[in-house]
N, C-alpha and C positions, 0 to 999 in steps of 0.2 A: 504494500500500500504506500502511496505517495501523498504527503501532506506538504503543500507549498505555502509558506508563510512570508509575511513581510519582515517581521522582526522576532520570530520565534514563537514559543507557546505563551504569548504575553497577554492573554485575556482569559477571563473566567470561562468563556464559551469554548475556547480551544482546549483549556485544561480539562474541562468537564468531558469533552469528547475523547480526549486522549486517555482519560481514566477508564473509559469503556474498553479501549483497545489494549490497555496495559495491565489488565487484571492479573494475568498469570505470567507477566514478563518480569525480568530481573536486571538486565544489563543494557546500558546505553553507552554510546560513544559520540563525542563531538569532534567533527572534522574541522581542524583549525587552519587548513591550508590557505584559504582565501585571504586571511589576514597576514599577508606575506612578511610584514616587518615584525609583527608581534606574536603571531601563532597563539599558544596557550595563554599568553599574557594580554591578549586582546581584551579591551575593557568590557566587551559584551559577554565574555566567557563565564564569569561568576554568575551572572543572571541566568544564562542558559543552563548552567549546571544546577542551580537551585530549582529551576522549573522542572528539570528532569528528575531531580531528587524528590520533589513533591509528589511525583507519581510512584514513588517507592523504588526507583531504579538506582543501581550503582552506576557511577559515571566515570568513564575513561576518556582519553584524548587520542586523536589520530592525525597524522599528517601525510598526505600523498607524496610529499617531497622526499620523505626519508623512511617510509614504512611500506610493507607489502599489503596491497589491497585485500589479500586473502584474509588478513586479520579481522576485517570488518564482518566476516561471516560468523564470528563468535558472539555478535551482539544482537539484541532484539530490536533496539531502536538506534538508528544512525541519523544523527542530526548534522547537516552540513552548514557550517557557519558562513556568514556573509563576509564581504570585503571586496576584493578586486575580482570581478567576474572573468576578466581576460586571463589573469594569473591563475585562477582556480581551474578554468577550462583547460588551459595549457598544461598544467600540472597533472590533471586527471587523464588527459590524453597521453601524456608521456608515461603514465603509470599503467596504461593499457587496462583500464578498469571497467570497460564497458560491459563485458559479460558478467562480471561480479556485481556491478550496479544493477543490471537487469535482474539478476537472481535475488538481490536484496529487496528490490521493489516488489517482486512477486511473492517473496516468502517472509519478509520482515516489514518493519515500518521505517520508511525513510522520510525525514523531515528536512525540507529546504528552508534556509533563512536568507532572504534577499538574494544575493549573488548565488547562494547555494540552491535556490529555487530556479533561477534563471538559466543556469548551465544545463539543467535537466530537460529543457525544452528544445525545440528544433534548431534554434539559433539565438545568437545574442545581438543581432543586427540593430534592433531598436535601441538597446542600451548604448551601442556604439555611436548612435546619433547624439545622445545626450552627453556622454563622457568619453570621447575618443582619447583624451589624455591618459586615461587609465591603461591604455594599450601601448603607450610610447616606449616603455622599458621592456614590455613583454614581446612586442612585435608579432603578435598572433595574426596570421593571414587568413586562416580558415576559421570563420566565426560560426560554423555549424556546431550545434550542441549535440546532446545525446539522444534527443527525440523520445524521451520517456514520458513526456507530458504532451497531451493533445492541445494544450492551450499556450498562449503567450501571456506572461504576467508582467505587470508594471507595479512593483512594490513601492511603499512609502508615498502613496499618491498625494494625499493631502499635504504632507510635509514638503514634498519636492515641487509641487505646482508653483510655490512661491520662490523656489530656489533657482529653477531653470527658466530661462526665457522661452516663451512659446511652448511650454511643456505639453499642454493638452493639444495644441494645434499639431505638433510633431506626431503625437500618438495617433491622431485622426488621419493625418496624411499617410502615415505608415499603414494603417488599416486599409485605407482606400487603395494604395499602391500595391499592397500584397494580398488584397482580398481576404483579410483575416480579422479576427476579433481579439483585441487586447483587453484582458481583464485587469482593471485597476483595483488594487487593494491597499487599504490603509494598515498602519501598524495595529496589531491586535486582531487582524483578520487572517483567514487562511482559506485555501482551496484544497479540498480532498479529491484526489484522483484515484479511481478504482477501475482498473482496466482502461477503457476509453470513455468512461462516464466521469463526471465531476460535479461537485456542488460546493457552495461557499458556506463558511461558518464565521 
């Protein structure tokens, strides 16, 4: 199962739904790769850790840059933290983790947080229109994602609409050009993807 969030399990509604899924589960891991500079010391990690612990889960940390993706199979819940989506996508591709990620999504619970949600969709082209500077040091030329999500997500919507010039206009133009629907979500919201169906909480 795939749960795509804007900023983690950060609302009562998401936690309530997660409790239903985590009744018999015991182990979770936070993937810290996208926070290229800080990793486990990223300032979001303590909050994400406490959210998972509130579900009765033991929490470990994982980094695609230096660990074998096979290790993720040992966990019930895999939460992919946000940060730089270009860096995260590049690191995941280098780790050849596509088959393992597919297995995790089929058999476990995978939670995406911001960039961690975005890299699981078909591509990150829309994000490249907003923040191309994030790719300057990564130099990622193939912006195709993993295609595990049937939707395109735009996280932090209410917060970013005042940060980026023409934020909504760019999203609408992207939808028209690519004949697609971009789902805008705010912090505290999530989209649950089950097979090719999805719904928002």
